[in-house]
MARBA-774259 format. One record per atom (N, C-alpha, C): residue in one letter; x, y, z. Coordinates in steps of 0.2 Angstrom, whole numbers, padded with zeros to 4 digits, always signed. Last residue first. Layout:
BEGIN
aXYZ/...
***
This chain:
BEGIN
r-0187+0134-0079/r-0181+0136-0082/r-0175+0134-0077/r-0203+0127-0084/r-0198+0128-0079/r-0191+0129-0082/g-0212+0135-0097/g-0210+0130-0093/g-0205+0132-0088/t-0217+0145-0106/t-0219+0146-0099/t-0216+0140-0094/t-0213+0143-0119/t-0211+0149-0115/t-0213+0150-0108/l-0219+0132-0124/l-0212+0133-0125/l-0209+0138-0120/m-0233+0133-0121/m-0229+0127-0118/m-0221+0129-0118/v-0235+0144-0129/v-0236+0145-0121/v-0232+0139-0118/i-0234+0138-0141/i-0229+0143-0139/i-0230+0144-0132/a-0244+0128-0141/a-0237+0126-0141/a-0232+0132-0139/g-0255+0136-0140/g-0254+0131-0134/g-0246+0129-0135/i-0255+0143-0152/i-0254+0146-0146/i-0252+0142-0140/v-0256+0132-0161/v-0250+0136-0161/v-0249+0140-0155/v-0269+0127-0157/v-0263+0123-0157/v-0256+0127-0157/f-0277+0138-0160/f-0276+0136-0153/f-0270+0131-0152/a-0276+0137-0174/a-0274+0143-0171/a-0272+0142-0163/g-0281+0125-0178/g-0274+0126-0179/g-0272+0132-0175/a-0295+0128-0175/a-0291+0123-0171/a-0284+0124-0171/i-0297+0138-0184/i-0297+0140-0177/i-0294+0135-0173/q-0296+0129-0195/q-0291+0135-0195/q-0291+0137-0188/i-0307+0121-0194/i-0300+0118-0194/i-0295+0123-0193/p-0318+0130-0195/p-0316+0127-0189/p-0309+0124-0188/a-0312+0144-0206/a-0315+0138-0205/a-0313+0135-0198/v-0316+0161-0202/v-0312+0156-0204/v-0315+0149-0202/r-0322+0178-0207/r-0323+0171-0204/r-0318+0166-0206/q-0325+0194-0204/q-0320+0190-0206/q-0320+0183-0203/d-0333+0205-0201/d-0336+0199-0204/d-0331+0194-0207/l-0327+0215-0194/l-0326+0215-0201/l-0329+0209-0205/v-0333+0214-0181/v-0332+0221-0184/v-0331+0220-0192/v-0333+0200-0177/v-0339+0205-0175/v-0339+0211-0180/w-0322+0195-0183/w-0328+0192-0184/w-0334+0197-0183/g-0312+0203-0177/g-0312+0202-0185/g-0319+0199-0187/l-0314+0200-0164/l-0315+0207-0167/l-0316+0207-0174/f-0309+0187-0163/f-0316+0189-0161/f-0318+0195-0164/l-0296+0188-0168/l-0301+0183-0171/l-0308+0185-0170/a-0291+0196-0159/a-0292+0199-0166/a-0297+0194-0170/i-0290+0188-0148/i-0294+0194-0148/i-0296+0197-0155/i-0281+0179-0154/i-0288+0177-0152/i-0292+0183-0151/p-0270+0186-0156/p-0273+0184-0162/p-0280+0181-0160/e-0266+0190-0142/e-0268+0195-0147/e-0272+0192-0153/a-0262+0181-0134/a-0269+0182-0133/a-0271+0187-0139/n-0248+0181-0135/n-0252+0177-0140/n-0260+0177-0139/m-0242+0188-0126/m-0245+0192-0131/m-0248+0188-0136/v-0237+0179-0118/v-0243+0182-0116/v-0246+0185-0121/a-0224+0176-0123/a-0230+0171-0124/a-0237+0174-0123/a-0215+0184-0117/a-0218+0186-0123/a-0224+0182-0125/n-0209+0181-0105/n-0216+0183-0105/n-0219+0185-0112/n-0196+0177-0106/n-0201+0173-0102/n-0208+0175-0102/v-0191+0186-0115/v-0191+0179-0117/v-0196+0175-0113/a-0192+0199-0108/a-0195+0197-0114/a-0196+0190-0116/g-0195+0204-0092/g-0191+0199-0096/g-0195+0197-0102/i-0200+0214-0085/i-0203+0208-0083/i-0199+0202-0087/r-0194+0226-0089/r-0195+0225-0082/r-0198+0218-0080/p-0194+0226-0103/p-0187+0225-0099/p-0188+0224-0091/l-0208+0227-0105/l-0204+0221-0106/l-0198+0220-0103/l-0213+0241-0102/l-0214+0235-0098/l-0210+0229-0099/v-0209+0250-0112/v-0208+0251-0105/v-0208+0245-0101/f-0213+0243-0123/f-0206+0244-0122/f-0204+0247-0116/l-0227+0243-0121/l-0223+0237-0122/l-0216+0238-0121/g-0232+0256-0120/g-0232+0251-0114/g-0228+0245-0115/t-0229+0260-0133/t-0226+0263-0127/t-0226+0259-0121/i-0237+0252-0140/i-0230+0251-0141/i-0226+0254-0136/g-0250+0256-0135/g-0248+0249-0135/g-0240+0248-0135/s-0251+0270-0138/s-0252+0268-0131/s-0249+0260-0131/g-0250+0269-0153/g-0245+0273-0148/g-0245+0271-0141/y-0260+0260-0156/y-0253+0258-0157/y-0249+0262-0153/l-0271+0268-0153/l-0270+0261-0150/l-0263+0259-0151/v-0269+0280-0160/v-0270+0280-0153/v-0268+0273-0150/s-0269+0275-0173/s-0263+0279-0171/s-0263+0279-0163/l-0281+0269-0175/l-0275+0264-0175/l-0269+0268-0172/a-0290+0280-0174/a-0290+0275-0169/a-0283+0271-0169/a-0286+0287-0186/a-0285+0290-0179/a-0285+0285-0174/l-0290+0277-0195/l-0283+0280-0195/l-0282+0283-0189/a-0304+0277-0193/a-0300+0271-0192/a-0292+0273-0191/l-0308+0290-0196/l-0309+0288-0189/l-0304+0281-0188/w-0305+0289-0210/w-0301+0294-0206/w-0302+0292-0198/g-0314+0279-0214/g-0307+0278-0215/g-0303+0283-0210/a-0326+0286-0211/a-0325+0279-0208/a-0317+0278-0208/t-0326+0297-0220/t-0326+0298-0213/t-0324+0291-0209/d-0316+0293-0234/d-0322+0294-0231/d-0321+0295-0224/r-0303+0289-0240/r-0308+0293-0244/r-0315+0295-0241/p-0287+0291-0232/p-0294+0289-0232/p-0299+0293-0237/w-0273+0293-0244/w-0277+0295-0238/w-0284+0292-0238/d-0258+0287-0250/d-0265+0286-0251/d-0269+0288-0244/f-0244+0295-0256/f-0247+0293-0250/f-0255+0292-0251/h-0232+0290-0269/h-0238+0293-0266/h-0240+0291-0259/g-0219+0285-0272/g-0222+0291-0276/g-0229+0293-0274/d-0210+0277-0267/d-0216+0274-0270/d-0220+0279-0274/v-0202+0287-0261/v-0200+0282-0266/v-0205+0279-0270/l-0211+0292-0251/l-0209+0296-0257/l-0206+0292-0262/g-0214+0280-0244/g-0219+0284-0247/g-0217+0288-0253/a-0201+0278-0238/a-0204+0273-0243/a-0210+0276-0247/a-0200+0290-0231/a-0195+0289-0236/a-0198+0284-0241/i-0210+0287-0221/i-0210+0293-0226/i-0206+0292-0232/a-0204+0276-0215/a-0211+0275-0219/a-0212+0281-0223/v-0192+0281-0210/v-0192+0275-0215/v-0199+0275-0219/v-0197+0290-0201/v-0193+0292-0206/v-0193+0287-0212/a-0205+0282-0192/a-0208+0287-0196/a-0204+0289-0202/v-0194+0274-0187/v-0200+0271-0191/v-0203+0276-0195/v-0187+0284-0180/v-0184+0280-0186/v-0189+0277-0190/m-0197+0287-0171/m-0194+0292-0175/m-0191+0289-0181/m-0198+0275-0164/m-0204+0278-0168/m-0202+0283-0173/l-0186+0274-0157/l-0188+0269-0162/l-0193+0272-0167/v-0186+0286-0149/v-0181+0285-0155/v-0183+0280-0160/l-0197+0284-0141/l-0197+0290-0145/l-0192+0289-0151/t-0195+0272-0135/t-0200+0272-0139/t-0200+0278-0144/r-0184+0276-0127/r-0183+0270-0132/r-0188+0271-0137/l-0190+0285-0119/l-0185+0287-0123/l-0183+0282-0129/r-0198+0277-0112/r-0201+0282-0116/r-0196+0285-0121/g-0190+0269-0104/g-0194+0266-0110/g-0197+0271-0114/d-0173+0274-0101/d-0180+0275-0100/d-0184+0273-0106/t-0161+0260-0101/t-0164+0267-0104/t-0171+0268-0103/t-0157+0248-0098/t-0157+0253-0093/t-0159+0260-0095/d-0159+0240-0109/d-0162+0239-0104/d-0162+0244-0098/l-0153+0241-0122/l-0157+0247-0120/l-0161+0246-0113/w-0147+0229-0126/w-0143+0236-0127/w-0147+0242-0123/r-0155+0219-0122/r-0148+0219-0121/r-0144+0225-0121/t-0168+0222-0125/t-0167+0219-0118/t-0159+0219-0116/t-0166+0225-0138/t-0169+0230-0133/t-0167+0228-0126/f-0162+0214-0145/f-0158+0219-0144/f-0160+0224-0139/f-0175+0206-0144/f-0168+0204-0141/f-0163+0209-0140/l-0184+0214-0150/l-0185+0213-0143/l-0178+0210-0140/a-0179+0214-0163/a-0179+0221-0160/a-0180+0219-0152/g-0180+0201-0167/g-0173+0204-0166/g-0173+0210-0162/a-0194+0200-0167/a-0190+0196-0162/a-0183+0199-0161/f-0196+0208-0177/f-0199+0210-0171/f-0195+0206-0165/a-0191+0201-0188/a-0188+0208-0187/a-0190+0210-0179/t-0199+0190-0188/t-0192+0189-0187/t-0189+0196-0185/a-0212+0195-0190/a-0210+0192-0184/a-0203+0191-0183/g-0210+0200-0203/g-0211+0205-0198/g-0210+0202-0191/t-0209+0188-0210/t-0203+0193-0210/t-0204+0198-0204/l-0222+0183-0207/l-0216+0180-0204/l-0210+0184-0204/a-0230+0193-0214/a-0230+0192-0207/a-0224+0188-0204/f-0225+0191-0227/f-0224+0197-0224/f-0225+0197-0217/a-0229+0177-0229/a-0222+0179-0230/a-0221+0186-0226/v-0243+0179-0228/v-0239+0175-0223/v-0232+0177-0223/g-0246+0187-0239/g-0248+0189-0232/g-0244+0185-0227/a-0242+0179-0250/a-0239+0185-0249/a-0240+0188-0241/a-0251+0168-0248/a-0243+0167-0248/a-0240+0173-0246/m-0263+0174-0250/m-0261+0171-0243/m-0254+0170-0243/a-0262+0179-0263/a-0263+0184-0257/a-0261+0181-0251/a-0261+0167-0269/a-0256+0171-0270/a-0256+0176-0264/p-0274+0161-0266/p-0268+0158-0264/p-0262+0163-0264/p-0287+0172-0260/p-0283+0169-0265/p-0276+0166-0263/v-0297+0167-0246/v-0292+0171-0248/v-0288+0168-0254/p-0315+0164-0248/p-0308+0161-0247/p-0303+0166-0250/r-0327+0174-0240/r-0324+0172-0246/r-0316+0169-0245/a-0340+0169-0229/a-0333+0171-0230/a-0330+0169-0237/a-0353+0165-0226/a-0352+0169-0232/a-0345+0171-0233/g-0348+0151-0217/g-0353+0156-0219/g-0352+0159-0225/a-0331+0147-0219/a-0337+0147-0215/a-0342+0153-0217/p-0323+0138-0232/p-0325+0144-0229/p-0331+0144-0225/t-0315+0124-0227/t-0321+0126-0231/t-0323+0132-0227/a-0298+0118-0228/a-0303+0122-0225/a-0309+0124-0230/w-0288+0111-0235/w-0293+0107-0232/w-0299+0112-0230/g-0276+0116-0240/g-0282+0117-0244/g-0288+0113-0241/a-0264+0115-0233/a-0266+0109-0237/a-0272+0110-0241/a-0263+0127-0226/a-0258+0125-0231/a-0260+0119-0236/d-0271+0135-0218/d-0274+0130-0223/d-0269+0129-0229/l-0267+0141-0207/l-0266+0145-0214/l-0268+0141-0219/a-0269+0132-0198/a-0272+0138-0197/a-0272+0142-0204/l-0261+0121-0202/l-0268+0120-0201/l-0272+0127-0202/a-0248+0127-0200/a-0250+0125-0207/a-0258+0124-0207/l-0248+0130-0186/l-0248+0135-0191/l-0250+0133-0198/g-0248+0117-0181/g-0254+0121-0180/g-0254+0127-0185/a-0235+0113-0186/a-0241+0110-0188/a-0247+0113-0187/l-0228+0123-0178/l-0227+0123-0186/l-0233+0119-0189/a-0230+0118-0165/a-0232+0125-0167/a-0232+0125-0175/i-0224+0106-0166/i-0232+0106-0165/i-0234+0113-0167/p-0211+0109-0167/p-0214+0106-0173/p-0222+0106-0172/t-0209+0116-0154/t-0208+0119-0161/t-0212+0115-0167/a-0211+0107-0143/a-0216+0112-0145/a-0215+0115-0152/v-0200+0098-0143/v-0207+0096-0144/v-0212+0101-0147/l-0190+0107-0141/l-0189+0102-0147/l-0196+0099-0148/a-0194+0113-0129/a-0193+0117-0136/a-0193+0112-0142/r-0192+0102-0120/r-0199+0105-0121/r-0199+0109-0128/s-0179+0100-0121/s-0183+0095-0124/s-0190+0098-0125/s-0172+0117-0125/s-0174+0111-0121/s-0178+0106-0124/p-0158+0124-0134/p-0166+0122-0134/p-0167+0116-0129/r-0145+0130-0124/r-0147+0127-0130/r-0155+0125-0129/q-0143+0147-0117/q-0144+0139-0116/q-0147+0136-0122/a-0135+0159-0127/a-0139+0157-0122/a-0140+0150-0122/g-0129+0163-0139/g-0125+0161-0133/g-0129+0159-0127/a-0136+0167-0149/a-0132+0172-0147/a-0128+0170-0140/a-0144+0156-0152/a-0139+0157-0156/a-0134+0162-0154/w-0154+0159-0141/w-0149+0153-0141/w-0143+0154-0146/s-0160+0170-0146/s-0156+0170-0139/s-0151+0164-0139/i-0165+0165-0158/i-0160+0171-0158/i-0156+0171-0151/l-0175+0156-0152/l-0169+0154-0157/l-0164+0159-0157/g-0183+0165-0145/g-0179+0160-0142/g-0173+0157-0146/l-0188+0172-0156/l-0184+0176-0150/l-0180+0171-0146/l-0195+0163-0162/l-0189+0166-0166/l-0185+0169-0160/l-0205+0160-0153/l-0201+0155-0155/l-0195+0158-0158/p-0211+0173-0152/p-0208+0170-0146/p-0203+0165-0148/f-0216+0175-0166/f-0210+0178-0164/f-0207+0176-0157/t-0227+0170-0171/t-0222+0165-0170/t-0216+0168-0167/n-0236+0180-0173/n-0235+0179-0166/n-0231+0172-0165/f-0238+0181-0187/f-0233+0185-0184/f-0231+0183-0177/a-0248+0171-0189/a-0241+0170-0192/a-0236+0174-0188/l-0258+0178-0181/l-0256+0171-0179/l-0249+0170-0182/l-0260+0189-0189/l-0257+0190-0182/l-0254+0183-0179/a-0265+0184-0200/a-0259+0188-0201/a-0256+0188-0194/l-0277+0178-0195/l-0272+0174-0198/l-0265+0178-0198/a-0284+0190-0190/a-0282+0185-0185/a-0276+0180-0188/v-0286+0197-0203/v-0282+0200-0197/v-0279+0194-0193/p-0285+0189-0218/p-0288+0190-0212/p-0284+0192-0206/i-0273+0197-0230/i-0276+0191-0227/i-0280+0193-0221/r-0269+0210-0233/r-0270+0205-0238/r-0274+0199-0236/a-0266+0219-0223/a-0270+0222-0229/a-0272+0216-0234/v-0259+0212-0215/v-0265+0213-0213/v-0270+0216-0219/a-0246+0212-0222/a-0250+0206-0221/a-0257+0207-0219/s-0243+0226-0221/s-0244+0223-0227/s-0248+0216-0227/y-0242+0227-0207/y-0248+0230-0210/y-0249+0227-0217/l-0230+0219-0206/l-0236+0217-0203/l-0242+0220-0206/c-0221+0227-0214/c-0222+0220-0216/c-0229+0217-0213/l-0220+0239-0207/l-0222+0239-0214/l-0224+0232-0216/s-0216+0235-0194/s-0222+0239-0195/s-0224+0238-0202/q-0203+0227-0196/q-0209+0224-0193/q-0216+0228-0195/v-0196+0238-0202/v-0197+0232-0206/v-0203+0228-0203/s-0195+0246-0191/s-0198+0248-0197/s-0200+0243-0202/m-0189+0238-0181/m-0196+0240-0180/m-0199+0243-0187/l-0176+0239-0187/l-0180+0232-0187/l-0187+0234-0186/l-0173+0252-0185/l-0174+0250-0192/l-0177+0243-0192/g-0173+0253-0171/g-0178+0256-0175/g-0179+0254-0182/i-0161+0247-0169/i-0167+0243-0167/i-0173+0246-0171/a-0153+0257-0174/a-0153+0251-0177/a-0159+0247-0175/a-0156+0267-0164/a-0158+0268-0171/a-0158+0262-0175/a-0151+0262-0153/a-0158+0262-0153/a-0160+0263-0160/r-0137+0262-0156/r-0140+0256-0155/r-0148+0256-0156/r-0136+0276-0157/r-0134+0272-0163/r-0138+0265-0162/l-0139+0279-0143/l-0143+0282-0149/l-0142+0278-0155/t-0128+0274-0137/t-0135+0271-0135/t-0140+0273-0141/p-0118+0282-0141/p-0118+0275-0143/p-0125+0272-0142/r-0122+0295-0136/r-0122+0294-0143/r-0122+0286-0145/p-0135+0295-0124/p-0128+0295-0126/p-0127+0293-0133/m-0150+0305-0127/m-0147+0298-0126/m-0139+0299-0127/r-0164+0315-0122/r-0157+0314-0124/r-0154+0308-0122/p-0176+0323-0118/p-0175+0318-0123/p-0168+0318-0125/v-0178+0326-0100/v-0175+0328-0106/v-0174+0323-0111/v-0193+0325-0092/v-0187+0321-0094/v-0184+0324-0100/g-0205+0330-0086/g-0198+0334-0085/g-0192+0330-0087/a-0216+0324-0088/a-0212+0321-0083/a-0206+0325-0082/h-0221+0331-0099/h-0225+0331-0093/h-0221+0329-0087/r-0211+0328-0108/r-0212+0335-0106/r-0215+0335-0100/l-0214+0314-0110/l-0208+0316-0107/l-0208+0323-0105/l-0227+0315-0115/l-0226+0311-0109/l-0219+0314-0106/a-0225+0322-0127/a-0229+0325-0122/a-0228+0322-0115/l-0217+0312-0134/l-0214+0319-0132/l-0218+0322-0127/v-0227+0303-0135/v-0221+0301-0131/v-0217+0308-0129/f-0235+0309-0145/f-0238+0307-0138/f-0232+0306-0133/l-0226+0311-0156/l-0229+0317-0152/l-0232+0315-0145/v-0224+0298-0159/v-0218+0302-0157/v-0221+0308-0153/t-0236+0293-0162/t-0233+0290-0156/t-0227+0295-0154/a-0238+0301-0174/a-0243+0302-0168/a-0240+0299-0162/c-0228+0295-0182/c-0228+0302-0180/c-0232+0304-0174/s-0234+0282-0183/s-0227+0283-0180/s-0226+0290-0178/r-0246+0284-0189/r-0246+0281-0182/r-0239+0282-0179/v-0242+0289-0201/v-0246+0293-0197/v-0246+0290-0190/a-0233+0279-0207/a-0231+0285-0206/a-0235+0289-0201/v-0243+0268-0208/v-0237+0267-0203/v-0234+0274-0202/a-0252+0273-0217/a-0254+0271-0210/a-0248+0271-0205/t-0244+0276-0228/t-0248+0281-0225/t-0249+0279-0218/t-0240+0263-0231/t-0235+0268-0229/t-0238+0274-0226/v-0252+0256-0234/v-0248+0254-0229/v-0243+0260-0226/n-0266+0268-0238/n-0261+0263-0240/n-0257+0261-0234/t-0284+0270-0237/t-0277+0271-0234/t-0272+0266-0237/g-0297+0266-0242/g-0292+0270-0246/g-0285+0271-0243/h-0304+0258-0234/h-0307+0264-0235/h-0302+0269-0238/d-0297+0247-0231/d-0303+0246-0235/d-0306+0252-0237/f-0287+0253-0222/f-0285+0250-0229/f-0291+0249-0233/a-0296+0255-0211/a-0292+0261-0215/a-0290+0259-0221/i-0298+0242-0207/i-0304+0246-0209/i-0301+0252-0213/r-0286+0238-0204/r-0289+0234-0210/r-0295+0239-0212/a-0283+0246-0193/a-0279+0247-0199/a-0283+0243-0205/s-0293+0241-0184/s-0293+0248-0186/s-0289+0249-0193/i-0287+0229-0182/i-0293+0229-0184/i-0295+0236-0187/h-0275+0233-0176/h-0275+0230-0182/h-0281+0229-0186/n-0279+0239-0164/n-0276+0243-0169/n-0276+0240-0176/s-0284+0228-0158/s-0289+0233-0160/s-0286+0237-0165/a-0272+0221-0155/a-0277+0218-0159/a-0282+0223-0162/f-0266+0231-0147/f-0263+0229-0153/f-0268+0226-0158/a-0275+0230-0135/a-0274+0237-0139/a-0271+0235-0146/a-0273+0217-0131/a-0280+0219-0134/a-0279+0226-0138/a-0260+0218-0127/a-0262+0213-0133/a-0268+0215-0136/i-0261+0226-0117/i-0257+0229-0123/i-0259+0224-0129/l-0268+0218-0108/l-0271+0225-0110/l-0267+0227-0117/l-0258+0208-0106/l-0265+0207-0109/l-0268+0213-0112/l-0248+0216-0100/l-0247+0213-0106/l-0253+0211-0110/l-0255+0218-0088/l-0253+0224-0092/l-0252+0221-0099/s-0255+0205-0083/s-0261+0208-0084/s-0260+0214-0088/v-0241+0202-0082/v-0245+0198-0086/v-0252+0202-0088/g-0237+0211-0072/g-0234+0212-0078/g-0239+0208-0083/l-0245+0207-0061/l-0246+0213-0064/l-0243+0214-0071/w-0240+0194-0059/w-0247+0195-0060/w-0248+0202-0063/r-0226+0197-0056/r-0228+0193-0062/r-0235+0194-0064/p-0221+0214-0051/p-0224+0207-0049/p-0227+0204-0056/l-0207+0221-0060/l-0214+0221-0058/l-0216+0214-0055/p-0191+0227-0056/p-0195+0221-0059/p-0202+0222-0056/k-0185+0243-0059/k-0187+0238-0054/k-0192+0233-0057/t-0175+0251-0067/t-0180+0246-0070/t-0182+0241-0065/n-0170+0267-0067/n-0171+0261-0062/n-0177+0257-0065/m-0160+0274-0080/m-0166+0273-0077/m-0167+0267-0072/
***
């Protein structure tokens, strides 16, 4: 497939729309979890819905869903990384405020840069050596590692065990996602983005269904609000992930992944409006420190 580069302004604008879709997806996921859905059910449903959506796109475009066997094996391996990312990030969203889960997860541009360097790319710049400790310090503030934050308004503090588990899940998901982006741009850069998404989501669906069977149950929404949230997260995720894997190879994952750091800011606003999830001022300040450091790292001269 011809992957002609997009103009920078257009690529960034589309990435911002994708970030908004992902933020809304995670808000919908938290609503679904609060109304009876469990993580494996949500991941399985959204992945199956995405597969059907992409199949419809391919059929409409007259594209035969076929890959060479070596490419298919590589796509399946990336799909396993996406499975880890999906299950871990939703597990984080289910435990801690959505914005904090996404903030920890959105360290993936830092991890992507480290993976690229370890794979033989240029060594970290002086900008990276400055930005990385700043980002870690901001993350410590945002996640209230020192226990300094006072809950805002009527917000209830997250129990330390839940916070630790949520952060661990989010960082594991970030590592898996960074790996998926790295291998996608190197192994599948000439593959139709819709075919990439189809194979990745098929693997994620299989893994999620298998996890549910091993766990012994799928928990479904117990009321209308839960079903609506489950449907919304499927639509938002399907459109967002399809757009992401079509777009990133055309604008460069390493250079533009920082744009996705708009996602936790959007989620912070939506979490406050929709879920009444509030965080202390020091945590908000820490969030902006992290985002500023990541933007500094990934948008400097190369």
